[in-house]
Gaussian input, Z-matrix of N, CA and C with variables (Angstrom, degrees):
# hf/3-21g

backbone

0 1
 N
 C     1     B1
 C     2     B2     1     A1
 N     3     B3     2     A2     1     D1
 C     4     B4     3     A3     2     D2
 C     5     B5     4     A4     3     D3
 N     6     B6     5     A5     4     D4
 C     7     B7     6     A6     5     D5
 C     8     B8     7     A7     6     D6
 N     9     B9     8     A8     7     D7
 C    10    B10     9     A9     8     D8
 C    11    B11    10    A10     9     D9
 N    12    B12    11    A11    10    D10
 C    13    B13    12    A12    11    D11
 C    14    B14    13    A13    12    D12
 N    15    B15    14    A14    13    D13
 C    16    B16    15    A15    14    D14
 C    17    B17    16    A16    15    D15
 N    18    B18    17    A17    16    D16
 C    19    B19    18    A18    17    D17
 C    20    B20    19    A19    18    D18
 N    21    B21    20    A20    19    D19
 C    22    B22    21    A21    20    D20
 C    23    B23    22    A22    21    D21
 N    24    B24    23    A23    22    D22
 C    25    B25    24    A24    23    D23
 C    26    B26    25    A25    24    D24
 N    27    B27    26    A26    25    D25
 C    28    B28    27    A27    26    D26
 C    29    B29    28    A28    27    D27
 N    30    B30    29    A29    28    D28
 C    31    B31    30    A30    29    D29
 C    32    B32    31    A31    30    D30
 N    33    B33    32    A32    31    D31
 C    34    B34    33    A33    32    D32
 C    35    B35    34    A34    33    D33
 N    36    B36    35    A35    34    D34
 C    37    B37    36    A36    35    D35
 C    38    B38    37    A37    36    D36
 N    39    B39    38    A38    37    D37
 C    40    B40    39    A39    38    D38
 C    41    B41    40    A40    39    D39
 N    42    B42    41    A41    40    D40
 C    43    B43    42    A42    41    D41
 C    44    B44    43    A43    42    D42
 N    45    B45    44    A44    43    D43
 C    46    B46    45    A45    44    D44
 C    47    B47    46    A46    45    D45
 N    48    B48    47    A47    46    D46
 C    49    B49    48    A48    47    D47
 C    50    B50    49    A49    48    D48
 N    51    B51    50    A50    49    D49
 C    52    B52    51    A51    50    D50
 C    53    B53    52    A52    51    D51
 N    54    B54    53    A53    52    D52
 C    55    B55    54    A54    53    D53
 C    56    B56    55    A55    54    D54
 N    57    B57    56    A56    55    D55
 C    58    B58    57    A57    56    D56
 C    59    B59    58    A58    57    D57
 N    60    B60    59    A59    58    D58
 C    61    B61    60    A60    59    D59
 C    62    B62    61    A61    60    D60
 N    63    B63    62    A62    61    D61
 C    64    B64    63    A63    62    D62
 C    65    B65    64    A64    63    D63
 N    66    B66    65    A65    64    D64
 C    67    B67    66    A66    65    D65
 C    68    B68    67    A67    66    D66
 N    69    B69    68    A68    67    D67
 C    70    B70    69    A69    68    D68
 C    71    B71    70    A70    69    D69
 N    72    B72    71    A71    70    D70
 C    73    B73    72    A72    71    D71
 C    74    B74    73    A73    72    D72
 N    75    B75    74    A74    73    D73
 C    76    B76    75    A75    74    D74
 C    77    B77    76    A76    75    D75
 N    78    B78    77    A77    76    D76
 C    79    B79    78    A78    77    D77
 C    80    B80    79    A79    78    D78
 N    81    B81    80    A80    79    D79
 C    82    B82    81    A81    80    D80
 C    83    B83    82    A82    81    D81
 N    84    B84    83    A83    82    D82
 C    85    B85    84    A84    83    D83
 C    86    B86    85    A85    84    D84
 N    87    B87    86    A86    85    D85
 C    88    B88    87    A87    86    D86
 C    89    B89    88    A88    87    D87
 N    90    B90    89    A89    88    D88
 C    91    B91    90    A90    89    D89
 C    92    B92    91    A91    90    D90
 N    93    B93    92    A92    91    D91
 C    94    B94    93    A93    92    D92
 C    95    B95    94    A94    93    D93
 N    96    B96    95    A95    94    D94
 C    97    B97    96    A96    95    D95
 C    98    B98    97    A97    96    D96
 N    99    B99    98    A98    97    D97
 C   100   B100    99    A99    98    D98
 C   101   B101   100   A100    99    D99
 N   102   B102   101   A101   100   D100
 C   103   B103   102   A102   101   D101
 C   104   B104   103   A103   102   D102
 N   105   B105   104   A104   103   D103
 C   106   B106   105   A105   104   D104
 C   107   B107   106   A106   105   D105
 N   108   B108   107   A107   106   D106
 C   109   B109   108   A108   107   D107
 C   110   B110   109   A109   108   D108
 N   111   B111   110   A110   109   D109
 C   112   B112   111   A111   110   D110
 C   113   B113   112   A112   111   D111
 N   114   B114   113   A113   112   D112
 C   115   B115   114   A114   113   D113
 C   116   B116   115   A115   114   D114
 N   117   B117   116   A116   115   D115
 C   118   B118   117   A117   116   D116
 C   119   B119   118   A118   117   D117
 N   120   B120   119   A119   118   D118
 C   121   B121   120   A120   119   D119
 C   122   B122   121   A121   120   D120
 N   123   B123   122   A122   121   D121
 C   124   B124   123   A123   122   D122
 C   125   B125   124   A124   123   D123
 N   126   B126   125   A125   124   D124
 C   127   B127   126   A126   125   D125
 C   128   B128   127   A127   126   D126
 N   129   B129   128   A128   127   D127
 C   130   B130   129   A129   128   D128
 C   131   B131   130   A130   129   D129
 N   132   B132   131   A131   130   D130
 C   133   B133   132   A132   131   D131
 C   134   B134   133   A133   132   D132
 N   135   B135   134   A134   133   D133
 C   136   B136   135   A135   134   D134
 C   137   B137   136   A136   135   D135
 N   138   B138   137   A137   136   D136
 C   139   B139   138   A138   137   D137
 C   140   B140   139   A139   138   D138
 N   141   B141   140   A140   139   D139
 C   142   B142   141   A141   140   D140
 C   143   B143   142   A142   141   D141
 N   144   B144   143   A143   142   D142
 C   145   B145   144   A144   143   D143
 C   146   B146   145   A145   144   D144
 N   147   B147   146   A146   145   D145
 C   148   B148   147   A147   146   D146
 C   149   B149   148   A148   147   D147
 N   150   B150   149   A149   148   D148
 C   151   B151   150   A150   149   D149
 C   152   B152   151   A151   150   D150
 N   153   B153   152   A152   151   D151
 C   154   B154   153   A153   152   D152
 C   155   B155   154   A154   153   D153
 N   156   B156   155   A155   154   D154
 C   157   B157   156   A156   155   D155
 C   158   B158   157   A157   156   D156
 N   159   B159   158   A158   157   D157
 C   160   B160   159   A159   158   D158
 C   161   B161   160   A160   159   D159
 N   162   B162   161   A161   160   D160
 C   163   B163   162   A162   161   D161
 C   164   B164   163   A163   162   D162
 N   165   B165   164   A164   163   D163
 C   166   B166   165   A165   164   D164
 C   167   B167   166   A166   165   D165
 N   168   B168   167   A167   166   D166
 C   169   B169   168   A168   167   D167
 C   170   B170   169   A169   168   D168
 N   171   B171   170   A170   169   D169
 C   172   B172   171   A171   170   D170
 C   173   B173   172   A172   171   D171
 N   174   B174   173   A173   172   D172
 C   175   B175   174   A174   173   D173
 C   176   B176   175   A175   174   D174
 N   177   B177   176   A176   175   D175
 C   178   B178   177   A177   176   D176
 C   179   B179   178   A178   177   D177
 N   180   B180   179   A179   178   D178
 C   181   B181   180   A180   179   D179
 C   182   B182   181   A181   180   D180
 N   183   B183   182   A182   181   D181
 C   184   B184   183   A183   182   D182
 C   185   B185   184   A184   183   D183
 N   186   B186   185   A185   184   D184
 C   187   B187   186   A186   185   D185
 C   188   B188   187   A187   186   D186
 N   189   B189   188   A188   187   D187
 C   190   B190   189   A189   188   D188
 C   191   B191   190   A190   189   D189
 N   192   B192   191   A191   190   D190
 C   193   B193   192   A192   191   D191
 C   194   B194   193   A193   192   D192
 N   195   B195   194   A194   193   D193
 C   196   B196   195   A195   194   D194
 C   197   B197   196   A196   195   D195
 N   198   B198   197   A197   196   D196
 C   199   B199   198   A198   197   D197
 C   200   B200   199   A199   198   D198
 N   201   B201   200   A200   199   D199
 C   202   B202   201   A201   200   D200
 C   203   B203   202   A202   201   D201
 N   204   B204   203   A203   202   D202
 C   205   B205   204   A204   203   D203
 C   206   B206   205   A205   204   D204
 N   207   B207   206   A206   205   D205
 C   208   B208   207   A207   206   D206
 C   209   B209   208   A208   207   D207
 N   210   B210   209   A209   208   D208
 C   211   B211   210   A210   209   D209
 C   212   B212   211   A211   210   D210
 N   213   B213   212   A212   211   D211
 C   214   B214   213   A213   212   D212
 C   215   B215   214   A214   213   D213
 N   216   B216   215   A215   214   D214
 C   217   B217   216   A216   215   D215
 C   218   B218   217   A217   216   D216
 N   219   B219   218   A218   217   D217
 C   220   B220   219   A219   218   D218
 C   221   B221   220   A220   219   D219
 N   222   B222   221   A221   220   D220
 C   223   B223   222   A222   221   D221
 C   224   B224   223   A223   222   D222
 N   225   B225   224   A224   223   D223
 C   226   B226   225   A225   224   D224
 C   227   B227   226   A226   225   D225

   B1=1.5025
   B2=1.5348
   B3=1.2805
   B4=1.4385
   B5=1.5249
   B6=1.3445
   B7=1.4753
   B8=1.5516
   B9=1.3382
   B10=1.4868
   B11=1.5030
   B12=1.3209
   B13=1.4814
   B14=1.5068
   B15=1.3391
   B16=1.4736
   B17=1.5336
   B18=1.3222
   B19=1.4994
   B20=1.5054
   B21=1.3377
   B22=1.4721
   B23=1.5442
   B24=1.3388
   B25=1.4239
   B26=1.5020
   B27=1.2959
   B28=1.5056
   B29=1.5460
   B30=1.3082
   B31=1.4353
   B32=1.5121
   B33=1.3549
   B34=1.4087
   B35=1.5444
   B36=1.3690
   B37=1.4738
   B38=1.5067
   B39=1.2710
   B40=1.4777
   B41=1.5341
   B42=1.3103
   B43=1.4799
   B44=1.5364
   B45=1.3297
   B46=1.4804
   B47=1.5547
   B48=1.3672
   B49=1.5166
   B50=1.5313
   B51=1.3104
   B52=1.4686
   B53=1.5064
   B54=1.3662
   B55=1.4626
   B56=1.5497
   B57=1.3216
   B58=1.4549
   B59=1.5431
   B60=1.2668
   B61=1.4490
   B62=1.5065
   B63=1.3293
   B64=1.4751
   B65=1.5023
   B66=1.3672
   B67=1.4478
   B68=1.5287
   B69=1.3820
   B70=1.4670
   B71=1.5036
   B72=1.3087
   B73=1.5071
   B74=1.5081
   B75=1.3630
   B76=1.4719
   B77=1.5326
   B78=1.3433
   B79=1.4780
   B80=1.5631
   B81=1.3233
   B82=1.4808
   B83=1.4861
   B84=1.3284
   B85=1.4503
   B86=1.5339
   B87=1.3009
   B88=1.4550
   B89=1.5459
   B90=1.3149
   B91=1.4932
   B92=1.5156
   B93=1.3742
   B94=1.4356
   B95=1.5301
   B96=1.3310
   B97=1.4591
   B98=1.5229
   B99=1.3381
   B100=1.5002
   B101=1.5516
   B102=1.2859
   B103=1.4743
   B104=1.5491
   B105=1.3095
   B106=1.4449
   B107=1.5596
   B108=1.3509
   B109=1.4660
   B110=1.5154
   B111=1.3655
   B112=1.3885
   B113=1.5509
   B114=1.3077
   B115=1.4844
   B116=1.5093
   B117=1.3242
   B118=1.4760
   B119=1.5054
   B120=1.3849
   B121=1.4698
   B122=1.5123
   B123=1.3146
   B124=1.4777
   B125=1.5317
   B126=1.3032
   B127=1.4527
   B128=1.5028
   B129=1.3154
   B130=1.4886
   B131=1.4899
   B132=1.2882
   B133=1.4957
   B134=1.5434
   B135=1.2996
   B136=1.4719
   B137=1.5111
   B138=1.3822
   B139=1.4027
   B140=1.5879
   B141=1.3586
   B142=1.4527
   B143=1.5506
   B144=1.2793
   B145=1.5066
   B146=1.5131
   B147=1.3268
   B148=1.4384
   B149=1.5326
   B150=1.2871
   B151=1.4868
   B152=1.5274
   B153=1.3775
   B154=1.4348
   B155=1.5003
   B156=1.3417
   B157=1.4961
   B158=1.5460
   B159=1.3521
   B160=1.4451
   B161=1.5671
   B162=1.3556
   B163=1.4163
   B164=1.5757
   B165=1.3297
   B166=1.4464
   B167=1.5534
   B168=1.3478
   B169=1.4422
   B170=1.4920
   B171=1.3552
   B172=1.4986
   B173=1.5688
   B174=1.3217
   B175=1.4578
   B176=1.4964
   B177=1.3422
   B178=1.3928
   B179=1.5471
   B180=1.3255
   B181=1.4944
   B182=1.4876
   B183=1.3685
   B184=1.4262
   B185=1.5346
   B186=1.2442
   B187=1.4623
   B188=1.5217
   B189=1.3248
   B190=1.4686
   B191=1.5570
   B192=1.2967
   B193=1.4938
   B194=1.5414
   B195=1.3340
   B196=1.4892
   B197=1.5303
   B198=1.3296
   B199=1.4426
   B200=1.5846
   B201=1.3004
   B202=1.4886
   B203=1.5360
   B204=1.3102
   B205=1.4638
   B206=1.5177
   B207=1.3024
   B208=1.4877
   B209=1.5084
   B210=1.3214
   B211=1.4178
   B212=1.4979
   B213=1.3408
   B214=1.4514
   B215=1.5797
   B216=1.3300
   B217=1.4368
   B218=1.4895
   B219=1.3577
   B220=1.4803
   B221=1.4855
   B222=1.3590
   B223=1.4290
   B224=1.5235
   B225=1.3456
   B226=1.4612
   B227=1.4583
   A1=110.37
   A2=117.05
   A3=121.38
   A4=112.21
   A5=114.92
   A6=120.70
   A7=108.42
   A8=112.29
   A9=117.56
   A10=111.66
   A11=116.42
   A12=122.88
   A13=110.32
   A14=118.45
   A15=120.51
   A16=110.15
   A17=115.76
   A18=117.74
   A19=111.26
   A20=116.21
   A21=121.39
   A22=110.02
   A23=117.30
   A24=123.80
   A25=112.55
   A26=114.17
   A27=121.31
   A28=106.20
   A29=121.54
   A30=124.29
   A31=112.50
   A32=115.11
   A33=119.89
   A34=111.54
   A35=116.21
   A36=118.62
   A37=112.74
   A38=118.15
   A39=122.78
   A40=110.91
   A41=117.06
   A42=119.74
   A43=108.46
   A44=117.93
   A45=120.11
   A46=109.88
   A47=112.63
   A48=116.45
   A49=108.93
   A50=116.60
   A51=120.77
   A52=114.17
   A53=117.64
   A54=118.40
   A55=111.47
   A56=116.99
   A57=119.21
   A58=109.88
   A59=117.75
   A60=121.51
   A61=111.92
   A62=115.80
   A63=121.23
   A64=110.94
   A65=116.49
   A66=120.38
   A67=113.08
   A68=112.73
   A69=117.73
   A70=111.75
   A71=116.58
   A72=120.52
   A73=110.19
   A74=117.55
   A75=120.45
   A76=111.11
   A77=114.19
   A78=118.57
   A79=110.44
   A80=114.69
   A81=118.56
   A82=112.85
   A83=118.53
   A84=123.09
   A85=109.94
   A86=116.00
   A87=120.03
   A88=113.33
   A89=112.61
   A90=120.32
   A91=111.23
   A92=116.90
   A93=121.51
   A94=112.06
   A95=117.95
   A96=121.55
   A97=109.50
   A98=117.73
   A99=120.77
   A100=107.22
   A101=118.16
   A102=120.53
   A103=111.78
   A104=115.68
   A105=121.32
   A106=108.59
   A107=116.13
   A108=119.10
   A109=112.88
   A110=114.87
   A111=121.51
   A112=111.58
   A113=116.35
   A114=122.65
   A115=111.40
   A116=116.97
   A117=119.97
   A118=111.03
   A119=116.89
   A120=118.74
   A121=109.52
   A122=118.83
   A123=120.90
   A124=109.51
   A125=119.03
   A126=119.64
   A127=110.21
   A128=119.45
   A129=118.76
   A130=111.63
   A131=119.19
   A132=121.13
   A133=109.17
   A134=116.81
   A135=119.95
   A136=111.69
   A137=117.97
   A138=122.57
   A139=111.27
   A140=115.62
   A141=117.87
   A142=111.50
   A143=119.59
   A144=123.60
   A145=107.16
   A146=122.94
   A147=124.93
   A148=109.34
   A149=117.70
   A150=120.32
   A151=112.43
   A152=116.80
   A153=119.62
   A154=111.86
   A155=116.94
   A156=120.93
   A157=109.61
   A158=115.10
   A159=117.81
   A160=112.15
   A161=115.33
   A162=119.94
   A163=110.74
   A164=114.58
   A165=123.02
   A166=108.78
   A167=117.74
   A168=118.91
   A169=111.29
   A170=117.82
   A171=120.18
   A172=108.77
   A173=115.80
   A174=116.91
   A175=113.69
   A176=118.15
   A177=122.70
   A178=108.99
   A179=119.30
   A180=123.05
   A181=111.66
   A182=117.98
   A183=118.62
   A184=112.08
   A185=118.59
   A186=123.03
   A187=108.63
   A188=120.15
   A189=125.12
   A190=109.35
   A191=116.65
   A192=121.07
   A193=109.61
   A194=116.64
   A195=118.47
   A196=111.51
   A197=119.30
   A198=120.63
   A199=111.97
   A200=117.51
   A201=121.52
   A202=108.36
   A203=116.39
   A204=121.08
   A205=108.91
   A206=117.90
   A207=120.57
   A208=109.39
   A209=115.58
   A210=120.70
   A211=112.29
   A212=116.59
   A213=122.51
   A214=106.46
   A215=112.58
   A216=117.18
   A217=114.53
   A218=117.89
   A219=123.60
   A220=109.52
   A221=119.68
   A222=121.42
   A223=115.75
   A224=111.96
   A225=116.09
   A226=109.72
   D1=131.07
   D2=-178.92
   D3=-66.01
   D4=147.95
   D5=178.71
   D6=-70.16
   D7=165.69
   D8=178.06
   D9=-60.96
   D10=-37.70
   D11=179.27
   D12=-61.05
   D13=-45.23
   D14=-179.42
   D15=-67.05
   D16=-38.31
   D17=177.47
   D18=-63.01
   D19=-39.72
   D20=-178.36
   D21=-65.59
   D22=-45.25
   D23=176.01
   D24=-59.26
   D25=-44.92
   D26=-178.92
   D27=-60.95
   D28=-49.81
   D29=-179.51
   D30=-59.85
   D31=-40.82
   D32=178.89
   D33=-64.67
   D34=-41.79
   D35=176.17
   D36=-65.58
   D37=-37.43
   D38=-178.75
   D39=-62.60
   D40=-24.19
   D41=-175.50
   D42=-84.65
   D43=-6.28
   D44=-179.23
   D45=-99.62
   D46=158.45
   D47=174.24
   D48=-64.51
   D49=153.77
   D50=-174.29
   D51=-57.31
   D52=-42.25
   D53=-179.80
   D54=-64.64
   D55=-32.52
   D56=176.17
   D57=-72.57
   D58=-36.77
   D59=176.24
   D60=-56.37
   D61=-43.92
   D62=179.70
   D63=-63.31
   D64=-38.68
   D65=178.47
   D66=-64.50
   D67=-42.90
   D68=176.85
   D69=-64.20
   D70=-41.73
   D71=178.66
   D72=-59.91
   D73=-39.10
   D74=178.85
   D75=-65.40
   D76=-43.54
   D77=178.09
   D78=-61.65
   D79=-45.01
   D80=177.17
   D81=-60.53
   D82=-42.93
   D83=177.60
   D84=-56.40
   D85=-51.23
   D86=178.90
   D87=-58.79
   D88=-45.74
   D89=-179.28
   D90=-61.62
   D91=-43.03
   D92=178.07
   D93=-66.32
   D94=-38.13
   D95=176.96
   D96=-63.40
   D97=-41.04
   D98=178.36
   D99=-64.60
   D100=-44.17
   D101=179.59
   D102=-59.16
   D103=-40.78
   D104=-178.96
   D105=-65.60
   D106=-40.98
   D107=176.14
   D108=-59.88
   D109=-44.02
   D110=179.56
   D111=-61.42
   D112=-43.04
   D113=176.60
   D114=-60.69
   D115=-40.97
   D116=178.01
   D117=-64.58
   D118=-43.97
   D119=179.29
   D120=-65.06
   D121=-41.52
   D122=178.04
   D123=-58.95
   D124=-42.93
   D125=-178.93
   D126=-69.28
   D127=-41.34
   D128=176.08
   D129=-62.55
   D130=-39.92
   D131=-178.85
   D132=-64.98
   D133=-43.31
   D134=179.56
   D135=-60.40
   D136=-39.75
   D137=-178.62
   D138=-68.76
   D139=-29.25
   D140=-176.30
   D141=-104.73
   D142=0.62
   D143=-171.98
   D144=-57.93
   D145=-47.39
   D146=-177.66
   D147=-60.79
   D148=-44.47
   D149=178.61
   D150=-62.19
   D151=-40.77
   D152=178.65
   D153=-66.29
   D154=-38.67
   D155=177.95
   D156=-64.22
   D157=-43.40
   D158=179.74
   D159=-63.09
   D160=-39.89
   D161=179.45
   D162=-62.34
   D163=-41.14
   D164=-179.27
   D165=-64.51
   D166=-41.85
   D167=177.65
   D168=-64.36
   D169=-43.09
   D170=178.49
   D171=-60.60
   D172=-41.80
   D173=178.53
   D174=-62.45
   D175=-40.60
   D176=178.84
   D177=-63.06
   D178=-44.72
   D179=177.85
   D180=-61.30
   D181=-39.57
   D182=178.83
   D183=-69.85
   D184=-38.35
   D185=176.24
   D186=-62.97
   D187=-44.94
   D188=-179.32
   D189=-63.37
   D190=-35.91
   D191=-175.73
   D192=-87.42
   D193=0.35
   D194=177.65
   D195=76.50
   D196=14.98
   D197=-178.27
   D198=-91.14
   D199=-7.27
   D200=-175.75
   D201=-89.14
   D202=146.13
   D203=172.74
   D204=-119.65
   D205=149.55
   D206=178.20
   D207=-58.41
   D208=144.40
   D209=177.24
   D210=-69.21
   D211=132.71
   D212=176.28
   D213=-101.37
   D214=94.73
   D215=-175.98
   D216=-66.22
   D217=-13.96
   D218=176.63
   D219=-70.60
   D220=-21.88
   D221=-179.74
   D222=-84.13
   D223=-9.19
   D224=179.06
   D225=-72.61

């Protein structure tokens, strides 16, 4: 059974001319794809957050110990 939100969107779409409905659907498709990308990035970040924090702590220790050198972006 569709959610209340889906029923509401469906009724809103039905009130529009067909060519406008198609434009709205295309916008929704793009928006949903963007949201799915964001959700994937969020999930990836959560899985690696501990490793990123550990790397940042190591970098801070190396800087404090004088072991770090400034980044030479020309070497990239």
